[in-house]
C-alpha positions in Angstrom: 4.1 63.7 -16.7 1.9 61.2 -18.4 4.6 60.2 -20.8 6.1 57.9 -18.2 2.9 56.1 -17.3 2.3 54.4 -20.7 5.8 52.7 -20.9 5.4 51.5 -17.4 2.0 50.1 -18.1 3.3 48.4 -21.2 6.2 46.8 -19.3 3.8 45.7 -16.6 1.5 44.1 -19.2 4.4 42.3 -20.8 5.5 40.9 -17.5 2.0 39.7 -16.6 1.6 38.1 -20.1 5.0 36.4 -19.8 4.0 34.9 -16.4 0.7 33.8 -17.8 2.2 32.0 -20.8 4.9 30.3 -18.7 2.2 29.1 -16.3 0.2 27.7 -19.2 3.3 26.0 -20.6 4.1 24.3 -17.3 0.5 23.1 -16.9 0.5 21.7 -20.4 3.8 19.8 -19.7 2.4 18.4 -16.5 -0.9 17.4 -18.1 1.1 15.6 -20.9 3.2 13.8 -18.3 0.1 12.6 -16.4 -1.6 11.5 -19.6 1.5 9.5 -20.6 1.6 7.8 -17.2 -2.1 7.1 -17.4 -1.7 5.5 -20.8 1.1 3.3 -19.6 -1.0 2.1 -16.7 1.4 3.3 -14.1 -0.3 3.3 -10.7 2.6 3.8 -8.2 3.8 6.4 -5.9 7.3 7.2 -4.4 7.9 6.3 -0.7 9.9 8.3 1.8 13.1 6.5 1.0 12.7 7.0 -2.7 11.5 3.5 -3.2 8.5 2.8 -5.4 5.3 2.0 -3.7 2.8 -0.3 -5.4 -0.9 -0.6 -5.0 -2.2 -3.8 -3.4 -4.7 -5.5 -5.7 -6.7 -6.8 -2.7 -7.2 -3.7 -0.5 -6.0 -0.8 -2.6 -3.4 0.6 -0.1 0.1 1.4 -1.1 3.2 -0.2 0.3 6.6 -1.7 -0.6 6.8 -5.2 -2.1 7.7 -8.0 0.4 5.9 -6.5 3.4 6.2 -8.3 6.7 2.5 -7.6 7.4 -0.4 -6.1 5.5 -1.2 -2.5 6.4 -4.9 -3.4 6.4 -4.4 -6.7 8.4 -5.2 -9.2 5.6 -3.6 -12.6 6.0 -3.7 -13.3 2.2 -2.2 -10.0 1.1 -0.3 -10.4 -2.2 2.4 -7.9 -1.1 3.4 -10.0 2.0 6.5 -12.2 2.1 7.7 -11.7 -1.4 
């Protein structure tokens, strides 16, 4: 009766350990990717249409280059007009 419990517990332990190590591996890869982007000075996000959004140096909001109007209402926004 107890002979079946030990193998089941060992298999469960192996499954839990595998999940834990895969989780650690994925987190490490993500951290390395973020560190690499931070070192390169990349400060952009992806928009809805897949276009890169850049951060405005004046107000700090994100938008596409060559905007028709500033999202914050600034007349001298560097992202306006191209």
